[in-house]
C-alpha positions, -999 to 999 in steps of 0.1 A, spaced: 48 -923 193 49 -885 196 51 -866 229 14 -856 223 2 -892 218 20 -904 248 8 -875 270 -28 -883 259 -23 -918 271 -10 -905 305 26 -916 298 53 -894 313 83 -895 290 119 -889 300 117 -857 281 88 -845 301 107 -852 333 137 -832 321 115 -803 312 97 -805 346 130 -804 365 142 -774 346 109 -755 351 104 -763 388 70 -780 381 58 -816 383 61 -840 354 24 -846 358 17 -809 350 40 -811 319 22 -842 307 -13 -828 312 -4 -795 294 10 -814 264 -21 -836 263 -42 -805 262 -21 -790 233 -10 -761 255 26 -771 257 51 -787 232 85 -804 234 101 -799 200 123 -830 199 128 -848 166 136 -885 174 167 -883 154 181 -851 171 169 -865 205 191 -896 199 222 -875 195 228 -842 214 194 -825 219 185 -812 254 147 -811 255 129 -778 263 92 -771 268 73 -743 253 39 -733 268 22 -709 291 26 -730 322 64 -726 321 90 -700 314 90 -679 282 114 -692 255 132 -673 228 143 -683 193 172 -669 173 170 -669 135 202 -674 116 211 -688 81 230 -679 50 216 -658 21 225 -661 -16 247 -630 -11 264 -636 23 277 -660 49 287 -697 50 285 -728 72 312 -718 96 298 -683 100 264 -696 108 278 -721 133 296 -692 150 263 -673 151 245 -703 166 271 -706 194 268 -668 201 230 -671 203 232 -701 227 259 -684 248 235 -655 256 205 -676 262 186 -686 230 164 -716 237 160 -726 200 176 -719 167 160 -715 132 181 -721 101 166 -698 74 193 -704 49 184 -695 13 218 -697 -3 249 -719 -4 248 -756 5 217 -756 27 219 -793 35 255 -790 47 246 -759 68 215 -775 83 232 -808 92 262 -789 106 240 -769 129 219 -799 140 251 -819 148 264 -791 170 232 -777 185 219 -790 219 188 -768 214 158 -775 191 164 -765 155 137 -753 132 135 -745 95 111 -731 68 113 -761 44 97 -741 16 130 -723 11 148 -755 1 120 -765 -22 128 -737 -46 165 -736 -42 188 -734 -72 168 -708 -91 137 -730 -94 106 -707 -99 80 -710 -72 54 -717 -100 71 -751 -106 67 -763 -70 48 -796 -69 32 -817 -42 60 -842 -45 86 -815 -40 69 -806 -7 67 -841 7 102 -850 -5 119 -821 12 99 -825 44 108 -862 46 145 -854 41 147 -826 66 127 -847 92 152 -875 87 181 -851 92 167 -842 127 149 -808 123 127 -804 154 101 -779 141 89 -768 107 73 -735 98 45 -746 75 26 -718 57 -7 -737 52 -31 -712 66 -28 -685 39 -56 -695 15 -63 -684 -21 -93 -663 -8 -70 -643 15 -47 -630 -13 -71 -602 -24 -73 -590 12 -36 -587 14 -35 -566 -18 -53 -538 1 -25 -535 26 1 -507 29 29 -532 31 13 -562 14 27 -596 23 60 -594 41 64 -630 50 88 -646 24 69 -679 26 36 -662 24 45 -641 -6 59 -671 -25 28 -692 -19 5 -663 -29 24 -661 -61 20 -699 -66 -18 -697 -60 -23 -667 -83 -3 -684 -111 -21 -718 -108 -55 -705 -97 -55 -733 -71 -56 -736 -33 -24 -735 -12 -6 -768 -18 4 -771 19 -33 -768 28 -43 -794 2 -19 -821 14 -19 -811 51 -28 -847 62 2 -861 43 24 -835 59 11 -846 93 20 -882 86 56 -873 80 59 -850 110 42 -876 133 67 -903 122 97 -882 135 77 -861 161 86 -829 143 66 -801 159 44 -779 136 51 -741 137 21 -730 117 33 -700 98 16 -667 97 21 -658 60 -1 -628 64 15 -613 95 13 -575 93 45 -558 82 34 -523 91 13 -508 119 -12 -498 94 -19 -534 85 -22 -548 120 -53 -567 131 -68 -566 97 -92 -590 79 -63 -608 62 -44 -615 94 -74 -628 113 -87 -647 84 -55 -667 82 -55 -671 120 -89 -687 119 -76 -713 94 -45 -719 116 -70 -728 144 -86 -754 121 -52 -767 111 -41 -769 148 -71 -792 155 -64 -813 124 -27 -818 134 -37 -827 170 -61 -853 156 -31 -868 137 -10 -869 169 13 -840 160 25 -812 183 16 -777 173 27 -741 178 11 -712 160 30 -682 147 19 -646 151 26 -610 142 45 -590 132 40 -552 135 13 -543 160 6 -511 179 11 -516 217 -25 -511 225 -35 -540 201 -11 -566 215 -33 -580 243 -63 -584 219 -40 -602 194 -28 -626 220 -62 -634 234 -79 -640 200 -51 -665 191 -57 -684 223 -94 -685 215 -92 -694 178 -63 -719 183 -76 -736 216 -46 -725 236 -18 -739 214 15 -722 222 18 -688 204 52 -681 187 55 -644 179 80 -622 160 82 -592 182 57 -577 177 73 -544 167 53 -515 183 65 -488 159 79 -487 123 103 -458 127 134 -474 141 155 -493 115 188 -502 132 170 -503 166 142 -528 159 156 -552 185 143 -525 210 110 -517 193 102 -554 191 114 -563 226 89 -538 240 61 -556 222 76 -590 231 73 -585 268 36 -574 264 30 -604 242 45 -628 267 25 -614 295 -8 -616 276 -5 -650 259 27 -658 239 49 -687 249 78 -683 224 95 -652 212 113 -650 179 141 -624 183 145 -594 160 180 -580 155 192 -544 150 196 -553 113 159 -562 107 147 -546 75 183 -537 66 202 -569 58 215 -603 70 224 -601 107 260 -604 116 275 -618 148 270 -587 169 235 -583 156 227 -619 168 241 -611 202 221 -579 206 189 -596 194 193 -625 218 201 -602 248 171 -579 240 148 -609 239 162 -626 269 154 -595 288 119 -593 273 112 -630 282 126 -627 317 106 -595 324 74 -612 314 82 -643 336 87 -620 366 55 -602 358 37 -635 356 51 -647 389 65 -679 375 84 -702 399 119 -688 408 117 -662 380 128 -633 403 156 -652 420 182 -639 395 170 -603 401 171 -606 438 206 -621 438 220 -593 416 202 -566 437 217 -581 469 252 -579 454 245 -543 442 232 -532 476 264 -547 492 286 -530 467 298 -565 458 311 -556 423 324 -591 415 291 -609 421 271 -580 406 290 -582 373 290 -620 373 252 -621 375 247 -596 347 230 -609 316 260 -598 296 289 -600 320 315 -591 294 298 -558 285 290 -549 321 326 -556 332 340 -536 303 318 -506 311 327 -508 348 364 -511 343 366 -483 318 356 -457 345 366 -475 376 386 -459 404 412 -482 419 406 -497 453 372 -482 458 337 -496 465 318 -469 446 314 -460 409 321 -428 390 285 -418 387 282 -404 422 316 -409 438 322 -418 474 304 -390 493 273 -389 470 269 -427 466 233 -435 477 242 -472 481 270 -465 505 247 -441 525 219 -466 526 243 -493 538 256 -471 566 221 -462 576 213 -499 581 243 -502 605 229 -474 628 
């Protein structure tokens, strides 16, 4: 039985209790939110039986972040991706997605699952056309065979691009950037070639049966997410989102847990509307967003442009944030890119949780601020989100045996002056 089926029966599972304890809420709340479809615990039974530590994703609890890794046909290998995974987890990623499109993808995926205590997701379509197989040759059997295999290996959530329908493709052709989702573009090509409906949509019930067997969580992919500000909130994007709402309800009826993926590139002033319309069309299913990026002008800095949008998204409705690295739009992210992406998104998620007043969210801030006010450098640095970088920066300009920094010096230090005032 899946977490959803059990929750609907009023059964509080061990995983629900673990999530409740982590989130400072009651197990009953977690159970009721899962039953309503507003919260998921991505926990494949196979992964759960080995090393998985369950997490919850939903509006009633803290905002989670995902780190995308994976080898390409041109770069990386199993060991490199494992190192990236460990870097992502070290700095606070709550989940990992293996988006490998090159090398031995089975070996890479199984290696990551074997070593990852966090949920692991994939886009199974990528494996379905590995080895130079043209997308036009994709069959229904290919889809079900790969899904069954990856579920059996322990993948916790699948991105399934079932909402991009044949009738949406002409709408996407009007866009400035067209279809930027790799999965979305491949399926649009398949539908155009065969003049048939999206195969994932056609066999959606069969896909549900496989995912229910292992309790793999749906991450319903947004194949028409906008890849430029000019394409945000258009007819293609919202047309697909409407179908994702339909698929959400169909998956729930089959006993499957569901998240819904979202944009993309969205101007800041459109983010709130995007979050609210998803909640409405998808009946409150957890929203998993990439960014959104609030400007298109910053290649090399898109971890910043997207983190700005990510905080707004989390405040207004998103539950799960997919990080963007500095190398977005430029190439496969390296180790330092993964670190910078995770840190940017950890900050974005935490800022949203503080704004939302979630239980204990601000304790970290208050502890660090207390140390800062007391000029307690050791505690101040230890509590930093990136202690290594903060310590290096402090040590580079530190004056020996002083309780002030080099920005103001002893006589100008406002913290020292304020501390002295409190003594009077």
